[in-house]
Structures are given as C-alpha cells and as structure tokens.
N, C-alpha and C positions, 0 to 999 in steps of 0.2 A: 950137629944131622944138620938140621935149620939158620943155622946161627950164617954159614954163605949166602942163603938167599934174600935177598930182602925184599922182595914181593909176601913172605911172610911170617904172618906174627904172632907169635907165643906168649899168650898171658896166664898169668896162677891165677889158685883157687878156686871161686866158681866158678870163670868166665871161659869159654869153650874157645879157643881156636880159632880164629880164620886166617882163611885164605882169600889173597888178593889174586883176580885172573890177570894170568902174564898177559905181557901186553903184545899187542899185535902188529905183526908187520905191516898189513892190512893201510896205509895210508886213509881210504875210501871210508872207512870208519866210521872216522870224524868228519868229514863233508857230509854227509848220512846222518849221524846226527843235527848239525846244523843246521840242515834243511829241516829236519821231522821239529827243531826248537824255529823253523821261522813260522813256517805254515801253521805252529801251534798260536802263536802270536799274531798273525793276519788273520788267524780265523777270533782268538778274542778282542781284536781288533775292529774287526765287523759285527761281533756284538755289542762293541759299547760305543758304535757307533752308530747302530738301529737304535739301544736303548737312549740316548742321547738325540735321536732325531723324532721319536716318542715324547720323550721327557719337554722337549721346545712345541713340538705339536701342541699338550697340556697348556706351556705354560700361558704361548698364545689366548688356549680357550677362554681361559682361566682370566686374562689379564681383558679380550673381548668382555668375559662378566661383568666383570670390575669399572672397566666405562661405563655398559649401559648400567650401573645399579646406582655409579657417580652422578652420571647424566640425561639419567631418564626422567621427564617426568614424572612421581610421584602420584599417581588418584587418590582421589582422599578417603575413598572406599579401602586404600591400601591396609592390607592387614598390621604392619609396619607399622603404621597407624595409631591404634588402637589407645595404647599409653599418654600418648598426645591429648587423642581427643578426651579419652577420661578423665587427663589435670584440667584438661580447655572448660569443661562440664563444671567443674569441680572452681573454677576458676570466678567461670561467670555467675554459677550459684550465690558466693561470696559476695560477688560486689554486685550481684542483685541488674546483671544484664541477661539473663536468657533468653530475651526477645531479639539482643542483635547477636548470640550466640548461633541461637536456633537457625536466622537469616544468611550466616557467615555458616554453615555447616550444610545446608543446604546451597550456597551458591560455589561452594568447596567442592560436594559430591560425599559430603561424612555419615557417616552413619546420626540419622535423624535420629531425637532420643523418642524413646515411647512412654505412655503414659496408660495406666488402668482404668477403665471405660467398664461399665455397668454401665448393657444394652441390653431396652425393654424393644420385645420386637411382636409385632402386632399378627397373629397368625392368623389367616383364614384356609378351615377347609370344612370336608366333610366325611359323616362316619356315618355305614349302616348297619343301624341296628334292629333285630331279629325281634321283635315283639308277639304276645296273644293279645287282639282288640275283637271287639264286634264292630267294627267301622274304623275311619282312619283318621277322625277326628280322637277317637281314645288313643289309636295306637302312637300318636304323636305323643299324646300325656302321656303314657302307661315311659314313653325311650325316649322322655326331658326325667322323667322321675326315677329311671334306669341309669342314664348318666350321672345326675345329681346325687345319689346315693354313691357310686362308683363301681356298682357289680356292669359296666363297658370294659371289654379287654379292646385299644387302642393301639395301637402302631406310636403314636408323638410324642409319649410319657407321660410325666408329668403336665397335665394342666390345668392347674392352679393358678384362679384369676384371670383363669380367659373369657374373654366378656363374650357367652351364649346370644347370638340372633338367631333366636326363638323362630323368627316370623319369617324366615326361610327353610322352614320344615316343609317334606312332605314327604308323604306314609302314597308304599303300594304294597297291594296286598299279595303275598304271597301262595296262588294256588296251586 
C-alpha cells in the first residue's frame, strides 16, 4: 500500500510513521518562502549594523579616554601618584634629603608631609560664679575658692594649667 508512494516513509520498531506532505503544484509557494527568508535576513542585517554602530561609538569614546590619560598633564595631587609620592618620601628620608623633597613636593603640587604637633593655646575667658558673701571683695574671694576647689561647672572643659587672671575680677550683687 505505501510501497508505491515515495512521499510516505514507514519505519519499524519504536518509531512512528511520518508522512511528508505531497508537493504542491503552486509555484508561488517557493517564492513566498524565499521572500520571507530575505526579509528575515534584512532584519538581522539591520540589527547587526545597529550593534556595530553602537560598538564603534563605544570604541571611539574609549580611545578618547586613553588619549586623555596618555597625553594630559597629571596634577601632583592626583591619587594615581600616591604610591610614587610614598616611595619618593621613603627614598628622601633614607638619603637625608627631606628639605629638598619638601620643596619639590610643594612645587609639583604633591601631598605635603604631615607632622605631629603639640599646641599650647592661651585662653582668656570669663565665667559667672554665684556665691553668697557680705560684700563684693568677699564675693570675689569666695568665687576664687570655689573655682580652685572645682566647685564650678563651666563649658570650657578641663582648665588645668590655665593662668588665673584674678586682677580683672568683678563682682556684681544679685538683689
């Protein structure tokens, strides 16, 4: 029954029969398929051209960045020079050329060396101390005593070692 029809394949075993559709007599079917393939290829080509244009723009941007990094003068404070300045400082210390190094760093705009300092500040201030006394002179003496003994709360923090200028003391009565 199938032996006479070349479009039907019969297989044995677990496979099932497959039938190929009979050929059509319409010659336009092949043309339509070819046109669909051409349209698909044109769309794929357009996508490739778009991607290629985007990648060319990216390449141009990256080349501009490389040129900038390659040919632009680097400022001495640029973070990319941190290792350079550190090594240069080490070499200057070892060769005892710190003064020359400091002059070069300043002239080139590099990070200047930092040193630890202890700073002594002279502080002049006034605080009001409320005391009870019989007169202004006695009130000043009471205030001095309260201050020396630490009975005074102030906003200055630790005032150890502050020179006390008692000659400018004033007292005002709170009536």
